[in-house]
C-alpha positions as a printed Julia matrix, in Angstrom:
169×3 Matrix{Float64}:
  -0.7     4.75   23.11
   2.06    8.02   22.98
   1.72    7.15   18.77
  -2.11    7.23   18.76
  -2.3     9.99   20.63
   0.25   12.34   17.81
  -1.46   10.68   14.62
  -4.77   11.84   16.76
  -3.3    15.51   17.42
  -1.18   15.79   14.2
   1.9    16.04   16.64
   4.62   14.88   14.57
   7.06   16.69   15.8
   6.54   15.33   19.37
   6.06   11.94   17.64
   9.23   12.04   16.06
  10.84   12.99   19.4
   9.25    9.59   20.37
  10.49    7.73   18.28
  14.14    9.14   18.17
  13.85    7.75   22.37
  12.86    4.17   21.18
  15.24    4.13   18.66
  17.62    5.47   21.34
  16.53    2.17   23.62
  16.29   -0.55   20.93
  12.21   -0.16   20.76
  11.96    1.09   17.42
  11.95   -2.92   16.02
   9.61   -3.83   17.56
   6.0    -4.73   15.83
   3.59   -3.28   18.18
   6.01   -0.36   17.83
   6.71    0.1    13.95
   2.77   -1.06   13.38
   1.76    2.16   15.19
   4.81    4.84   13.9
   3.46    3.89   10.06
   0.15    4.48   11.57
   1.61    7.82   13.03
   3.57    8.93   10.01
   0.41    7.9     7.47
  -2.07    9.95    9.76
   0.19   13.1     9.98
   1.25   13.09    5.47
   4.26   11.26    6.21
   3.96    8.85    3.63
   7.44    8.5     3.45
   8.38    7.26    6.65
   6.06    5.35    6.85
   6.98    3.5     4.04
  10.61    3.36    5.28
   9.74    2.1     8.88
   7.54   -0.68    7.04
  10.31   -1.66    4.94
  12.33   -1.94    7.15
  10.49   -4.17    9.57
  11.74   -8.19    9.92
   8.52   -9.24    9.66
   4.97   -8.02    8.87
   1.43  -10.03   10.51
  -2.04   -8.06    9.66
  -1.85   -5.44   11.56
   1.85   -4.04    9.69
   0.2    -4.86    5.91
  -3.18   -2.77    6.66
  -1.68   -0.13    8.36
   0.62    0.47    5.31
  -2.76    0.03    2.96
  -4.99    2.07    4.99
  -2.03    5.24    4.84
  -2.01    4.83    1.43
  -5.43    4.74    1.02
  -6.22    8.18    3.38
  -3.34    9.86    1.64
  -4.67    8.65   -2.09
  -2.56    6.37   -3.35
  -5.67    4.04   -4.17
  -3.89    1.65   -6.74
  -0.43    1.92   -4.29
  -3.21    0.18   -1.58
  -4.38   -1.69   -3.58
  -1.22   -3.29   -4.65
   0.07   -3.67   -0.98
  -3.2    -5.91   -0.45
  -1.91   -8.0    -3.62
   1.37   -8.11   -2.02
  -0.1    -9.04    1.45
  -1.44  -11.67    0.07
   1.81  -13.77   -1.5
   3.5   -12.89    1.81
   0.35  -15.55    2.92
  -1.35  -12.41    5.73
  -4.98  -13.39    5.07
  -6.65   -9.92    5.49
  -9.4    -9.64    8.47
 -12.22   -6.8     8.44
 -10.1    -3.63    9.13
  -7.6    -4.81    6.3
 -10.89   -4.16    3.88
 -11.98   -1.27    5.37
  -8.47    0.49    3.97
  -8.54   -1.41    0.6
 -12.63    0.09    0.26
 -11.52    3.3     1.6
  -9.29    3.28   -1.18
 -11.41    2.46   -3.88
 -13.92    5.13   -2.38
 -11.2     7.77   -2.43
  -9.7     6.67   -5.74
 -12.33    5.97   -7.43
 -12.25    2.89   -8.29
 -15.68    1.11   -8.81
 -15.3    -2.08  -10.11
 -12.25   -3.15   -7.86
 -14.06   -2.16   -5.0
 -17.15   -4.49   -6.02
 -15.11   -7.17   -6.37
 -13.17   -6.48   -3.33
 -16.68   -6.37   -1.45
 -17.71   -9.47   -3.04
 -14.95  -11.48   -2.53
 -14.71  -10.57    1.45
 -17.54  -12.71    2.0
 -16.74  -15.24   -0.62
 -13.05  -16.13   -0.5
 -12.13  -14.52    3.13
 -15.36  -15.55    5.01
 -15.71  -11.83    6.13
 -19.04  -10.78    6.44
 -19.65   -6.92    5.8
 -19.84   -4.37    8.93
 -21.34   -1.39    8.85
 -17.93    0.09    7.54
 -17.31   -1.32    4.73
 -20.95   -1.03    3.19
 -19.98    2.7     4.36
 -17.16    2.73    1.84
 -19.12    0.94   -0.58
 -22.34    3.1    -0.36
 -19.43    6.49   -0.66
 -17.68    4.87   -3.46
 -21.12    4.39   -5.3
 -22.18    7.92   -4.23
 -19.13    9.17   -5.69
 -19.66    7.66   -9.02
 -23.27    9.12   -9.23
 -24.98    5.45   -9.03
 -27.04    7.19   -6.2
 -29.92    4.59   -6.78
 -27.68    2.24   -6.27
 -26.53    3.27   -2.63
 -29.78    3.66   -1.77
 -30.51    0.09   -2.66
 -27.6    -1.26   -0.69
 -28.21    0.74    2.07
 -31.99   -1.19    2.05
 -30.12   -4.44    1.65
 -27.66   -4.02    4.28
 -27.48   -7.46    6.44
 -26.44   -4.47    9.59
 -28.77   -1.88   10.78
 -27.96    1.03    9.13
 -26.99    4.43   10.91
 -26.59    8.19   10.67
 -23.24    8.11    9.03
 -24.9     5.35    6.03
 -27.33    8.81    5.23
 -24.4    11.49    5.42
């Protein structure tokens, strides 16, 4: 929770102090601590430190991979986020709905229209994950950025979930 607060407040210096505290006490190798550190460092714009924590993990679960994918996506490394997704699959870790939010966000912010469509379609077909409002939002954003306003509007009208205000922004 403390790392999450640091990420929300962009309080990197304090987060690093808490990280050192955890290291001194041997907590820094716990998966939940590592996952929180990846998220905090990514959200504070320190992708190198996030990747360092990620690389140092002996085991990685879907939360670890998703934190790294989302961190890459939010820092403008869409293609790297997709590559991390593929590495996750190669490692035998199955994606969840949060993973797809990160991947679709990566596609949206990097202008990867074809990849975004492919990932969106594969969610339910390959992974049995029904799209939620966040997934639809990423694809609507992706289409809007690509100038495909009519297609985005049609997607909103065909969504299997009720559109909320964020879909229309």
